[in-house]
C-alpha positions in Angstrom: 24.5 -11.9 2.1 21.5 -11.5 4.4 18.2 -12.3 2.1 15.9 -9.8 4.4 18.9 -6.9 3.3 18.7 -8.3 -0.3 14.9 -8.1 -1.0 14.5 -4.8 1.1 17.3 -3.3 -0.5 15.7 -4.3 -4.2 12.2 -2.9 -2.8 13.7 0.4 -2.4 15.5 0.7 -5.4 12.4 -0.4 -7.0 10.1 2.1 -5.5 13.0 4.8 -6.7 13.0 3.8 -10.2 9.1 3.3 -10.6 7.9 7.2 -9.6 8.4 9.4 -12.0 9.6 13.0 -11.1 6.5 15.0 -9.9 7.0 17.8 -12.7 7.0 15.0 -15.8 3.1 14.2 -15.0 -0.1 15.6 -14.9 -2.3 15.4 -11.8 -4.7 13.0 -13.4 -1.3 10.8 -14.1 -0.1 10.9 -10.6 -3.0 8.7 -9.5 -1.7 5.4 -8.1 -4.7 3.5 -9.6 -7.3 3.8 -12.1 -11.1 3.5 -11.2 -13.4 3.6 -14.1 -17.2 3.2 -13.0 -16.5 1.2 -9.8 -14.1 -1.1 -12.2 -10.5 -1.1 -11.2 -7.3 -1.5 -13.7 -5.3 -4.8 -13.5 -3.0 -3.1 -10.9 -5.4 -1.8 -8.3 -7.0 -5.4 -8.3 -3.6 -7.0 -7.5 -3.3 -4.4 -4.7 -6.5 -5.4 -3.2 -5.5 -9.4 -3.9 -2.1 -8.5 -2.2 -3.8 -6.4 0.7 -6.2 -9.2 1.7 -3.3 -11.8 1.8 -1.1 -10.4 4.0 -2.6 -7.2 5.3 -6.3 -7.7 6.0 -5.4 -9.6 9.3 -4.4 -6.9 11.1 -5.6 -3.4 9.3 -9.3 -5.3 8.7 -11.2 -5.3 5.5 -10.7 -2.8 3.2 -8.1 -0.9 5.3 -10.7 0.1 7.3 -8.7 -0.4 10.6 -8.9 -2.8 13.7 -8.8 -2.6 17.5 -5.1 -3.0 17.1 -3.8 -1.3 13.6 -4.8 1.9 12.0 -7.3 2.7 9.4 -5.2 3.0 6.4 -8.1 4.9 4.4 -7.4 7.6 6.8 -3.5 7.2 7.2 -3.0 7.9 3.5 -5.0 10.6 3.7 -1.5 12.0 5.5 1.4 10.0 3.9 3.1 9.9 0.9 4.1 7.1 -1.1 7.4 6.9 0.1 6.5 7.3 3.8 4.1 4.4 3.5 6.9 2.1 1.4 9.0 2.8 3.9 6.8 1.9 7.1 5.7 -1.8 5.5 9.4 -2.5 3.9 11.0 -1.5 7.4 8.5 -1.8 9.9 7.4 0.9 12.7 7.6 0.5 16.9 5.3 3.2 18.7 5.8 3.0 21.9 4.2 5.1 24.3 3.3 4.7 28.4 -0.4 3.7 27.3 0.3 1.7 24.5 2.5 -0.2 22.3 1.8 -0.4 18.1 4.4 -2.8 16.0 4.0 -3.0 12.2 6.5 -5.5 11.4 8.8 -5.2 8.9 7.3 -6.6 5.3 10.5 -6.2 3.4 11.6 -10.0 3.1 8.0 -11.0 2.3 8.2 -11.3 -1.8 4.1 -11.0 -2.3 4.6 -7.4 -0.9 7.7 -6.3 -1.3 7.4 -6.3 -5.3 4.0 -5.3 -5.3 4.2 -2.8 -3.2 3.2 -0.3 -6.1 -0.3 -2.1 -6.6 -1.0 -2.4 -2.5 -0.4 1.3 -2.4 -2.8 2.2 -5.3 -5.7 0.1 -3.9 -5.3 1.9 -0.5 -4.8 5.4 -2.0 -8.2 4.5 -4.2 -10.0 3.7 -1.0 -8.6 6.7 1.0 -9.6 8.8 -1.9 -12.8 7.7 -2.2 -12.8 6.6 -5.6 -13.2 2.8 -4.5 -15.7 1.3 -2.8 -15.6 -1.3 0.2 -15.6 -5.3 -1.1 -14.2 -7.1 -3.9 -13.5 -4.5 -7.0 -14.7 -5.1 -10.4 -11.4 -5.4 -13.2 -11.8 -3.4 -16.1 -12.0 -5.4 -19.3 -8.0 -5.0 -20.1 
């Protein structure tokens, strides 16, 4: 069986199981991160680390974008978790006459696929303005 397909399917299953139904949580609980006095929870810190290992090269420091990859802090103001994870796991191509943007699939990269919730939480905290630039400090857990 194709290993890439198995990892992508497992990632999709994890996404479906990880998210509670919207009616079951309050607005405060829906945030995929916890930031208190500029310090973050373990998962958000892990998202920062995973982002630095796998995403920073194209999307720039702190998700702020580069000359060839979009600013994720802006993208996540209009993109929900399901859309974000779909693009990360499956990749995307936007080809026009003036440009060609290709996001490769990361469904086969375990450090991304298995921790996509953490990466999303980190980037969403940045997008919401709850977390500034640079290496965050961890909350005492």
